[in-house]
C-alpha positions as a Markdown table, in Angstrom:
| # | Residue | x | y | z |
|---|---|---|---|---|
| 1 | Met | 38.7 | 5.9 | -5.9 |
| 2 | Ser | 36.1 | 8.5 | -4.8 |
| 3 | Ala | 35.8 | 9.6 | -1.2 |
| 4 | Val | 33.1 | 8.0 | 1.0 |
| 5 | Arg | 30.2 | 10.3 | 1.8 |
| 6 | Glu | 28.9 | 9.8 | 5.3 |
| 7 | Phe | 25.2 | 9.6 | 6.3 |
| 8 | Asp | 23.3 | 8.4 | 9.3 |
| 9 | Val | 20.4 | 6.9 | 7.3 |
| 10 | Val | 20.4 | 5.9 | 3.6 |
| 11 | Ile | 17.1 | 5.0 | 2.1 |
| 12 | Ile | 17.2 | 2.8 | -1.0 |
| 13 | Gly | 14.2 | 3.4 | -3.2 |
| 14 | Gly | 12.3 | 6.7 | -3.6 |
| 15 | Gly | 8.9 | 5.3 | -4.3 |
| 16 | Leu | 5.8 | 6.0 | -2.1 |
| 17 | Val | 7.3 | 4.4 | 1.0 |
| 18 | Gly | 10.9 | 5.7 | 0.5 |
| 19 | Ala | 9.8 | 9.3 | -0.2 |
| 20 | Ser | 7.4 | 9.2 | 2.8 |
| 21 | Leu | 10.2 | 8.0 | 5.1 |
| 22 | Ala | 12.6 | 10.8 | 3.8 |
| 23 | Leu | 9.8 | 13.2 | 4.7 |
| 24 | Ala | 9.2 | 11.6 | 8.1 |
| 25 | Leu | 12.9 | 11.8 | 9.1 |
| 26 | Ser | 13.2 | 15.5 | 8.0 |
| 27 | Gly | 13.9 | 17.9 | 10.8 |
| 28 | Gly | 15.4 | 15.2 | 13.0 |
| 29 | Arg | 19.0 | 14.7 | 14.2 |
| 30 | His | 20.0 | 12.3 | 11.4 |
| 31 | Arg | 21.8 | 13.0 | 8.1 |
| 32 | Val | 19.6 | 11.3 | 5.5 |
| 33 | Ala | 20.1 | 10.3 | 1.9 |
| 34 | Leu | 17.5 | 8.9 | -0.5 |
| 35 | Leu | 18.6 | 6.9 | -3.5 |
| 36 | Glu | 16.2 | 6.5 | -6.4 |
| 37 | Ala | 17.0 | 5.1 | -9.9 |
| 38 | Ala | 14.3 | 7.2 | -11.8 |
| 39 | Val | 12.5 | 10.5 | -11.2 |
| 40 | Pro | 8.8 | 9.9 | -10.5 |
| 41 | Pro | 6.6 | 10.9 | -13.4 |
| 42 | Gly | 5.0 | 14.3 | -13.2 |
| 43 | Gly | 2.0 | 15.9 | -15.0 |
| 44 | Ala | -1.6 | 16.2 | -14.0 |
| 45 | Pro | -3.5 | 12.9 | -13.5 |
| 46 | Ser | -6.1 | 12.1 | -16.0 |
| 47 | Trp | -9.7 | 11.0 | -15.0 |
| 48 | Asp | -8.9 | 7.3 | -15.4 |
| 49 | Glu | -5.6 | 7.5 | -13.5 |
| 50 | Arg | -4.6 | 4.5 | -11.4 |
| 51 | Cys | -5.5 | 5.2 | -7.7 |
| 52 | Ile | -4.6 | 3.9 | -4.3 |
| 53 | Ala | -6.9 | 3.8 | -1.3 |
| 54 | Leu | -5.6 | 5.3 | 1.9 |
| 55 | Asn | -7.2 | 4.3 | 5.1 |
| 56 | Ala | -7.9 | 6.5 | 8.1 |
| 57 | Ala | -4.6 | 5.6 | 9.8 |
| 58 | Ser | -2.6 | 6.6 | 6.6 |
| 59 | Gln | -4.5 | 9.9 | 6.4 |
| 60 | Ala | -3.5 | 10.5 | 10.0 |
| 61 | Ile | 0.2 | 9.7 | 9.2 |
| 62 | Phe | 0.3 | 12.1 | 6.3 |
| 63 | Ser | -1.3 | 14.8 | 8.4 |
| 64 | Ala | 1.4 | 14.3 | 11.0 |
| 65 | Leu | 4.0 | 14.6 | 8.3 |
| 66 | Gly | 2.5 | 17.9 | 7.1 |
| 67 | Ala | 1.6 | 16.4 | 3.7 |
| 68 | Trp | -2.1 | 16.0 | 3.9 |
| 69 | Gly | -2.8 | 19.6 | 2.9 |
| 70 | Asp | -1.0 | 19.0 | -0.4 |
| 71 | Leu | -2.7 | 15.6 | -1.0 |
| 72 | Ala | -6.3 | 16.3 | 0.1 |
| 73 | Pro | -7.4 | 18.3 | -3.0 |
| 74 | Ala | -6.9 | 15.2 | -5.2 |
| 75 | Ala | -8.3 | 12.7 | -2.7 |
| 76 | Glu | -11.9 | 11.5 | -2.9 |
| 77 | Pro | -13.4 | 10.6 | 0.5 |
| 78 | Ile | -14.6 | 7.0 | 1.1 |
| 79 | Leu | -17.7 | 7.5 | 3.3 |
| 80 | Ser | -18.8 | 3.8 | 3.4 |
| 81 | Thr | -17.9 | 0.4 | 2.2 |
| 82 | His | -20.2 | -2.4 | 0.8 |
| 83 | Ile | -18.9 | -6.0 | 0.7 |
| 84 | Ser | -20.8 | -8.7 | -1.0 |
| 85 | Glu | -20.5 | -12.0 | -2.9 |
| 86 | Arg | -21.9 | -12.6 | -6.3 |
| 87 | Gly | -25.0 | -14.7 | -6.3 |
| 88 | Arg | -25.7 | -14.2 | -2.5 |
| 89 | Phe | -27.7 | -11.5 | -0.8 |
| 90 | Gly | -25.6 | -11.3 | 2.4 |
| 91 | Val | -23.8 | -7.9 | 2.7 |
| 92 | Ala | -21.4 | -6.3 | 5.1 |
| 93 | Arg | -21.5 | -2.5 | 5.4 |
| 94 | Phe | -19.3 | -0.1 | 7.2 |
| 95 | Thr | -19.8 | 3.7 | 7.4 |
| 96 | Ala | -17.7 | 6.6 | 8.5 |
| 97 | Ala | -20.5 | 7.7 | 10.9 |
| 98 | Glu | -20.2 | 4.3 | 12.7 |
| 99 | Ala | -16.4 | 4.9 | 13.1 |
| 100 | Gly | -16.9 | 8.5 | 14.3 |
| 101 | Leu | -14.7 | 9.7 | 11.4 |
| 102 | Pro | -15.2 | 12.2 | 8.5 |
| 103 | Ala | -14.2 | 9.4 | 6.1 |
| 104 | Leu | -13.1 | 5.7 | 6.3 |
| 105 | Gly | -10.3 | 6.6 | 3.9 |
| 106 | Tyr | -9.5 | 8.4 | 0.6 |
| 107 | Asn | -8.9 | 7.3 | -3.0 |
| 108 | Ile | -6.1 | 9.2 | -4.5 |
| 109 | Pro | -4.2 | 9.0 | -7.9 |
| 110 | Val | -0.9 | 7.3 | -7.5 |
| 111 | Arg | 0.8 | 9.8 | -9.8 |
| 112 | His | -0.3 | 12.7 | -7.6 |
| 113 | Leu | 0.7 | 11.0 | -4.4 |
| 114 | Gly | 4.2 | 10.1 | -5.7 |
| 115 | Ala | 4.9 | 13.5 | -7.2 |
| 116 | Thr | 3.7 | 15.3 | -4.1 |
| 117 | Leu | 5.8 | 13.2 | -1.7 |
| 118 | Trp | 8.9 | 13.6 | -4.0 |
| 119 | Arg | 8.4 | 17.4 | -4.1 |
| 120 | Leu | 8.0 | 17.6 | -0.4 |
| 121 | Ala | 11.0 | 15.4 | 0.2 |
| 122 | Gln | 13.0 | 17.8 | -2.0 |
| 123 | Gly | 12.2 | 20.6 | 0.4 |
| 124 | Thr | 13.8 | 18.8 | 3.4 |
| 125 | Ala | 17.3 | 18.5 | 4.6 |
| 126 | Ala | 17.5 | 15.0 | 3.1 |
| 127 | Glu | 19.8 | 14.6 | 0.2 |
| 128 | Leu | 18.0 | 13.1 | -2.8 |
| 129 | Leu | 20.4 | 11.2 | -5.1 |
| 130 | Cys | 18.6 | 10.6 | -8.4 |
| 131 | Pro | 19.2 | 8.9 | -10.7 |
| 132 | Ala | 21.3 | 6.6 | -8.5 |
| 133 | Arg | 21.5 | 2.8 | -8.5 |
| 134 | Leu | 23.0 | 0.6 | -5.9 |
| 135 | Ser | 25.7 | -1.8 | -7.2 |
| 136 | Gly | 27.2 | -3.0 | -3.9 |
| 137 | Leu | 26.5 | -3.2 | -0.2 |
| 138 | Arg | 28.9 | -4.3 | 2.6 |
| 139 | Leu | 27.9 | -4.5 | 6.2 |
| 140 | Gln | 30.4 | -3.5 | 8.9 |
| 141 | Gly | 30.3 | -3.5 | 12.7 |
| 142 | Glu | 29.3 | 0.2 | 13.0 |
| 143 | Gly | 27.6 | 0.7 | 9.7 |
| 144 | Ala | 27.4 | -0.2 | 6.1 |
| 145 | Glu | 29.3 | 0.9 | 3.0 |
| 146 | Leu | 27.3 | 1.4 | -0.3 |
| 147 | Glu | 28.6 | 1.6 | -3.8 |
| 148 | Met | 26.7 | 3.2 | -6.6 |
| 149 | Glu | 26.9 | 2.5 | -10.3 |
| 150 | Gly | 29.5 | 4.9 | -11.5 |
| 151 | Gly | 31.7 | 4.4 | -8.5 |
| 152 | Ala | 30.3 | 6.9 | -5.9 |
| 153 | Arg | 30.5 | 5.5 | -2.3 |
| 154 | Leu | 28.4 | 6.2 | 0.8 |
| 155 | Ser | 28.5 | 5.1 | 4.4 |
| 156 | Ala | 25.5 | 4.7 | 6.7 |
| 157 | Arg | 24.8 | 3.7 | 10.2 |
| 158 | Leu | 21.4 | 2.4 | 9.0 |
| 159 | Val | 20.3 | 1.3 | 5.5 |
| 160 | Val | 16.5 | 1.2 | 4.9 |
| 161 | Ala | 15.6 | -1.0 | 2.0 |
| 162 | Ala | 12.4 | 0.4 | 0.5 |
| 163 | Asp | 13.1 | -0.9 | -3.0 |
| 164 | Gly | 10.1 | -3.0 | -3.7 |
| 165 | Ala | 8.9 | -6.6 | -3.8 |
| 166 | His | 12.0 | -7.7 | -5.8 |
| 167 | Ser | 14.4 | -5.9 | -3.5 |
| 168 | Ala | 18.0 | -5.6 | -4.8 |
| 169 | Val | 19.1 | -5.0 | -1.2 |
| 170 | Arg | 17.5 | -8.3 | -0.1 |
| 171 | Ala | 19.2 | -10.1 | -3.0 |
| 172 | Met | 22.6 | -8.6 | -2.3 |
| 173 | Leu | 22.5 | -9.7 | 1.3 |
| 174 | Gly | 21.3 | -13.2 | 0.5 |
| 175 | Ile | 18.0 | -12.8 | 2.3 |
| 176 | Gly | 15.3 | -15.3 | 1.2 |
| 177 | His | 11.6 | -14.7 | 0.8 |
| 178 | Glu | 8.4 | -16.6 | 0.7 |
| 179 | Ser | 6.6 | -16.1 | -2.6 |
| 180 | Arg | 3.1 | -17.2 | -3.5 |
| 181 | Asp | 1.7 | -16.8 | -7.0 |
| 182 | Tyr | -2.1 | -16.4 | -6.8 |
| 183 | Glu | -2.3 | -17.0 | -10.6 |
| 184 | Gln | -4.5 | -13.9 | -10.7 |
| 185 | Ser | -4.1 | -10.5 | -12.3 |
| 186 | Ala | -5.7 | -7.2 | -11.4 |
| 187 | Ile | -7.2 | -5.4 | -14.4 |
| 188 | Val | -7.1 | -1.7 | -13.3 |
| 189 | Thr | -9.1 | 0.9 | -15.1 |
| 190 | Ala | -11.9 | 3.5 | -14.4 |
| 191 | Val | -15.6 | 3.8 | -15.3 |
| 192 | Arg | -18.3 | 6.3 | -15.2 |
| 193 | Pro | -21.5 | 4.6 | -13.8 |
| 194 | Ala | -24.9 | 5.9 | -14.5 |
| 195 | Arg | -25.7 | 6.4 | -10.7 |
| 196 | Pro | -23.7 | 8.5 | -8.3 |
| 197 | His | -21.3 | 6.5 | -6.1 |
| 198 | Gln | -22.1 | 8.7 | -3.0 |
| 199 | Gly | -18.6 | 8.0 | -1.6 |
| 200 | Cys | -19.2 | 4.3 | -1.3 |
| 201 | Ala | -16.4 | 1.8 | -2.0 |
| 202 | Tyr | -17.7 | -1.6 | -3.2 |
| 203 | Glu | -15.9 | -4.9 | -3.1 |
| 204 | Arg | -17.8 | -7.9 | -4.6 |
| 205 | Phe | -16.2 | -11.4 | -4.4 |
| 206 | Thr | -16.5 | -14.0 | -7.1 |
| 207 | Pro | -14.9 | -17.4 | -7.5 |
| 208 | Asp | -12.3 | -15.9 | -9.9 |
| 209 | Gly | -11.5 | -13.0 | -7.6 |
| 210 | Pro | -13.0 | -9.8 | -6.3 |
| 211 | Ile | -14.2 | -6.8 | -8.4 |
| 212 | Ala | -13.9 | -3.5 | -6.6 |
| 213 | Leu | -15.2 | 0.0 | -7.4 |
| 214 | Leu | -13.9 | 2.9 | -5.5 |
| 215 | Pro | -15.1 | 6.5 | -5.6 |
| 216 | Lys | -13.3 | 9.1 | -7.7 |
| 217 | Pro | -14.1 | 12.8 | -8.3 |
| 218 | Asp | -16.8 | 13.9 | -10.8 |
| 219 | Gly | -18.8 | 10.7 | -10.4 |
| 220 | Ala | -16.2 | 8.4 | -11.8 |
| 221 | Cys | -15.0 | 5.1 | -10.1 |
| 222 | Ser | -11.7 | 3.2 | -10.0 |
| 223 | Leu | -12.3 | -0.3 | -11.1 |
| 224 | Val | -10.0 | -3.1 | -10.0 |
| 225 | Trp | -11.1 | -6.5 | -11.4 |
| 226 | Thr | -9.2 | -9.6 | -10.2 |
| 227 | Val | -9.3 | -12.4 | -12.8 |
| 228 | Pro | -7.3 | -15.6 | -13.6 |
| 229 | Thr | -4.1 | -14.5 | -15.2 |
| 230 | Arg | -4.8 | -16.9 | -18.1 |
| 231 | Gln | -7.8 | -14.8 | -19.0 |
| 232 | Ala | -6.4 | -11.3 | -18.5 |
| 233 | Gly | -4.8 | -10.9 | -22.0 |
| 234 | Ala | -8.1 | -11.8 | -23.8 |
| 235 | Met | -10.0 | -9.4 | -21.5 |
| 236 | Leu | -7.7 | -6.5 | -22.3 |
| 237 | Ala | -8.3 | -7.2 | -26.0 |
| 238 | Trp | -12.1 | -7.0 | -25.6 |
| 239 | Ser | -13.9 | -4.0 | -27.1 |
| 240 | Glu | -15.0 | -1.3 | -24.8 |
| 241 | Ala | -18.6 | -2.5 | -25.1 |
| 242 | Glu | -17.7 | -6.1 | -24.4 |
| 243 | Phe | -15.6 | -5.2 | -21.3 |
| 244 | Leu | -18.2 | -2.8 | -19.9 |
| 245 | Ser | -21.0 | -5.4 | -20.3 |
| 246 | Ala | -18.9 | -8.1 | -18.6 |
| 247 | Ala | -18.0 | -5.8 | -15.8 |
| 248 | Glu | -21.6 | -4.8 | -15.2 |
| 249 | Asp | -22.7 | -8.4 | -15.2 |
| 250 | Thr | -20.0 | -9.3 | -12.6 |
| 251 | Phe | -20.5 | -6.3 | -10.4 |
| 252 | Gly | -24.3 | -6.1 | -10.5 |
| 253 | Glu | -26.7 | -3.2 | -10.9 |
| 254 | Arg | -26.1 | -1.1 | -7.8 |
| 255 | Leu | -24.5 | 1.8 | -9.8 |
| 256 | Gly | -26.5 | 1.2 | -13.0 |
| 257 | Arg | -24.9 | 1.0 | -16.4 |
| 258 | Phe | -21.2 | 1.6 | -16.9 |
| 259 | Arg | -21.1 | 4.3 | -19.6 |
| 260 | Val | -17.4 | 5.2 | -20.1 |
| 261 | Leu | -14.3 | 3.1 | -19.8 |
| 262 | Gly | -10.8 | 4.3 | -19.1 |
| 263 | Arg | -7.4 | 2.8 | -20.1 |
| 264 | Arg | -6.9 | -0.8 | -19.0 |
| 265 | Asn | -3.8 | -2.3 | -17.5 |
| 266 | Ala | -3.2 | -5.8 | -16.0 |
| 267 | His | -0.9 | -6.5 | -13.0 |
| 268 | Pro | 0.0 | -10.1 | -11.9 |
| 269 | Leu | -0.7 | -10.7 | -8.3 |
| 270 | Ser | 1.5 | -12.5 | -5.8 |
| 271 | Arg | 2.5 | -12.4 | -2.1 |
| 272 | Val | 6.2 | -11.8 | -1.3 |
| 273 | Leu | 7.3 | -11.9 | 2.4 |
| 274 | Ser | 10.9 | -11.2 | 3.3 |
| 275 | Glu | 12.3 | -13.8 | 5.7 |
| 276 | Arg | 13.8 | -11.0 | 7.8 |
| 277 | Leu | 12.6 | -7.5 | 8.7 |
| 278 | Thr | 16.0 | -6.5 | 9.9 |
| 279 | Leu | 19.7 | -7.4 | 9.7 |
| 280 | Pro | 22.6 | -5.7 | 11.5 |
| 281 | Arg | 22.5 | -2.1 | 10.2 |
| 282 | Val | 19.7 | -2.9 | 7.7 |
| 283 | Leu | 15.9 | -2.6 | 7.9 |
| 284 | Phe | 13.3 | -3.6 | 5.3 |
| 285 | Ala | 10.2 | -1.5 | 4.8 |
| 286 | Gly | 7.1 | -1.4 | 2.6 |
| 287 | Asn | 7.0 | -3.9 | -0.3 |
| 288 | Ala | 10.7 | -4.9 | 0.4 |
| 289 | Ala | 9.4 | -6.3 | 3.6 |
| 290 | Gln | 6.0 | -7.6 | 2.4 |
| 291 | Ser | 4.1 | -7.3 | -0.9 |
| 292 | Leu | 0.5 | -8.4 | -0.6 |
| 293 | His | -2.6 | -9.2 | -2.7 |
| 294 | Pro | -4.5 | -5.9 | -3.2 |
| 295 | Val | -7.8 | -7.3 | -1.7 |
| 296 | Ala | -9.1 | -4.9 | 1.0 |
| 297 | Ala | -6.4 | -2.4 | -0.1 |
| 298 | Gln | -4.1 | -3.2 | 2.8 |
| 299 | Gly | -0.6 | -3.2 | 1.2 |
| 300 | Phe | 0.6 | 0.4 | 1.0 |
| 301 | Asn | -1.3 | 1.3 | 4.2 |
| 302 | Leu | 0.8 | -1.4 | 6.0 |
| 303 | Gly | 4.0 | 0.0 | 4.4 |
| 304 | Leu | 3.1 | 3.5 | 5.6 |
| 305 | Arg | 2.8 | 2.2 | 9.1 |
| 306 | Asp | 6.3 | 0.9 | 8.7 |
| 307 | Val | 7.4 | 4.4 | 7.9 |
| 308 | Ala | 5.7 | 5.8 | 11.0 |
| 309 | Ala | 7.2 | 3.2 | 13.2 |
| 310 | Ile | 10.7 | 3.8 | 11.8 |
| 311 | Ala | 10.4 | 7.6 | 12.3 |
| 312 | Glu | 9.2 | 7.1 | 15.9 |
| 313 | Ala | 12.0 | 4.6 | 16.7 |
| 314 | Leu | 14.7 | 6.9 | 15.3 |
| 315 | Gln | 13.3 | 10.1 | 16.8 |
| 316 | Asp | 15.5 | 10.1 | 19.9 |
| 317 | Ala | 18.1 | 7.5 | 18.8 |
| 318 | Thr | 21.7 | 8.5 | 19.0 |
| 319 | Asp | 22.6 | 5.5 | 16.8 |
| 320 | Pro | 19.9 | 4.8 | 14.3 |
| 321 | Gly | 21.2 | 1.4 | 13.5 |
| 322 | Ala | 21.7 | 0.1 | 17.0 |
| 323 | Ala | 21.0 | -3.6 | 17.5 |
| 324 | Thr | 18.5 | -3.0 | 20.3 |
| 325 | Leu | 16.6 | -0.4 | 18.2 |
| 326 | Leu | 16.3 | -2.8 | 15.3 |
| 327 | Arg | 15.2 | -5.6 | 17.5 |
| 328 | Asp | 12.5 | -3.5 | 19.1 |
| 329 | Tyr | 11.3 | -2.3 | 15.7 |
| 330 | Glu | 11.0 | -5.8 | 14.4 |
| 331 | Asn | 9.1 | -7.0 | 17.5 |
| 332 | Ala | 6.8 | -4.0 | 17.3 |
| 333 | Arg | 6.0 | -4.5 | 13.6 |
| 334 | Gln | 5.8 | -8.3 | 13.4 |
| 335 | Ala | 2.2 | -8.6 | 14.8 |
| 336 | Asp | 0.8 | -6.0 | 12.4 |
| 337 | Arg | 2.6 | -7.5 | 9.5 |
| 338 | Glu | 1.5 | -11.1 | 10.2 |
| 339 | Arg | -2.1 | -10.2 | 10.9 |
| 340 | Val | -2.5 | -8.2 | 7.7 |
| 341 | Ala | -0.7 | -10.8 | 5.6 |
| 342 | Gln | -2.9 | -13.5 | 6.9 |
| 343 | Phe | -6.0 | -11.4 | 6.6 |
| 344 | Thr | -5.5 | -10.7 | 2.9 |
| 345 | Asp | -4.4 | -14.3 | 2.1 |
| 346 | Arg | -7.4 | -15.8 | 3.9 |
| 347 | Leu | -9.8 | -13.5 | 2.1 |
| 348 | Val | -8.4 | -14.6 | -1.3 |
| 349 | Arg | -8.5 | -18.2 | -0.4 |
| 350 | Thr | -11.9 | -18.2 | 1.3 |
| 351 | Phe | -13.7 | -16.5 | -1.5 |
| 352 | Ser | -12.0 | -18.5 | -4.2 |
| 353 | Asn | -12.9 | -21.8 | -2.6 |
| 354 | Arg | -15.4 | -23.8 | -4.8 |
| 355 | Leu | -15.9 | -26.7 | -2.4 |
| 356 | Pro | -19.6 | -27.7 | -2.0 |
| 357 | Gly | -21.2 | -25.9 | 1.0 |
| 358 | Phe | -18.4 | -23.4 | 1.3 |
| 359 | Ala | -20.4 | -20.6 | -0.4 |
| 360 | Ala | -23.2 | -21.0 | 2.2 |
| 361 | Leu | -20.6 | -20.6 | 5.0 |
| 362 | Arg | -19.2 | -17.4 | 3.4 |
| 363 | His | -22.7 | -16.1 | 3.1 |
| 364 | Leu | -23.4 | -16.7 | 6.8 |
| 365 | Gly | -20.0 | -15.1 | 7.6 |
| 366 | Leu | -20.9 | -11.9 | 5.8 |
| 367 | Leu | -24.3 | -11.8 | 7.5 |
| 368 | Ala | -22.7 | -12.4 | 10.9 |
| 369 | Met | -20.2 | -9.6 | 10.3 |
| 370 | Asp | -22.9 | -7.2 | 9.5 |
| 371 | Leu | -25.1 | -8.2 | 12.4 |
| 372 | Thr | -22.6 | -8.8 | 15.2 |
| 373 | Pro | -21.3 | -5.5 | 16.6 |
| 374 | Pro | -18.0 | -6.8 | 18.2 |
| 375 | Leu | -17.0 | -8.7 | 15.1 |
| 376 | Lys | -18.0 | -5.7 | 12.9 |
| 377 | Gln | -15.9 | -3.4 | 15.1 |
| 378 | Ala | -12.9 | -5.7 | 14.9 |
| 379 | Val | -13.0 | -5.9 | 11.1 |
| 380 | Met | -13.5 | -2.1 | 10.8 |
| 381 | Trp | -10.5 | -1.4 | 13.1 |
| 382 | Gln | -8.4 | -3.7 | 11.0 |
| 383 | Asn | -9.4 | -1.9 | 7.7 |
| 384 | Leu | -8.9 | 1.5 | 9.3 |
| 385 | Gly | -5.3 | 0.5 | 10.1 |
| 386 | Tyr | -5.6 | 1.0 | 13.9 |
| 387 | Gly | -4.5 | -2.5 | 15.1 |
| 388 | His | -0.9 | -2.5 | 16.4 |
| 389 | Ala | -0.5 | 1.0 | 14.9 |
| 390 | Pro | 2.3 | 3.5 | 15.6 |
| 391 | Arg | 1.4 | 6.7 | 17.4 |
| 392 | Met | 1.2 | 8.8 | 14.2 |
| 393 | Ala | -1.4 | 6.3 | 12.8 |
| 394 | Arg | -3.6 | 6.9 | 15.8 |
| 395 | Gly | -3.6 | 10.7 | 15.3 |
| 396 | Glu | -1.2 | 11.4 | 18.2 |
| 397 | Glu | 1.1 | 14.4 | 17.8 |
| 398 | Arg | 4.8 | 13.9 | 16.9 |
| 399 | Arg | 7.0 | 14.7 | 19.8 |
């Protein structure tokens, strides 16, 4: 039997959240290990690469972690947002100037983000174990014992599960989850519109789901088109001309004709909420805690605030898995988690509702949001990620 290797914190999952947490805990007092089953893909992103929208709070967190300088060259600033509903003239607009910021957020290729975070994590004192797959987990009074495929064993005073919506850690510990299948899929691709995007991110709601265009470099746009899952397969099989024509018809004429189409992929959409955020010696973060509908691009930004909150909670902790620390963390994150989960779910349900008269109410709601400063400010602060945010997300220096 192999000897047990001792760590203070073991992070399960080296994706965007796990690698960010390894980076956030670097330089601290704790011995950290990061377990990941597969090395993130490398290589330069192509023009039609899948992207993720970072809000202003996430940019502040990456700046605090010393990562933004490496991420910024590939990030396209989002200077404004334009929210509308197909068939209605009501529009809600938000601008970076109104927020007093250089940008509301940034659209960045997922491949570049993942590869950069992994490379930066490799340069820390954290031990990256890859490939490594968890096969067993046993909780004890003062810590946890982990067993890897192949027989290697680790001990940790705190285990952070950052292993995705279908968390193996959650399953091993018998923790339930709430799951909601939206019966929708997001078709993700990229287009080159005839008119310049001028840094504007568009989200247009339809009864079948929203269609979003987000700015990319060189005049291109990420396109995320939410459709009923039963239709997604047929739409992927459309010719380029058929797909572009349908996308133009759904989105409207604000950016002119769509002239070039990138690769298309479809991703089924659901909401998964863990019944627990913490257990004795265990903490769930990112999609292992909550996986949300991509409407309004809230999911990863919420997970990154988990990272900032964990780093701040552990900064001065003698015991990173102490019961009081985990309780305080759960209390601190619960409001942010519930508000964002409810916000995204209500958006999906509200704009998919086909009841007579409901469309008129949605139209009035968009107009009210655009014309009522307090309401507009509240929605803007939500989208920027500032509500119930950790210190790092508010741009405060790490102590």
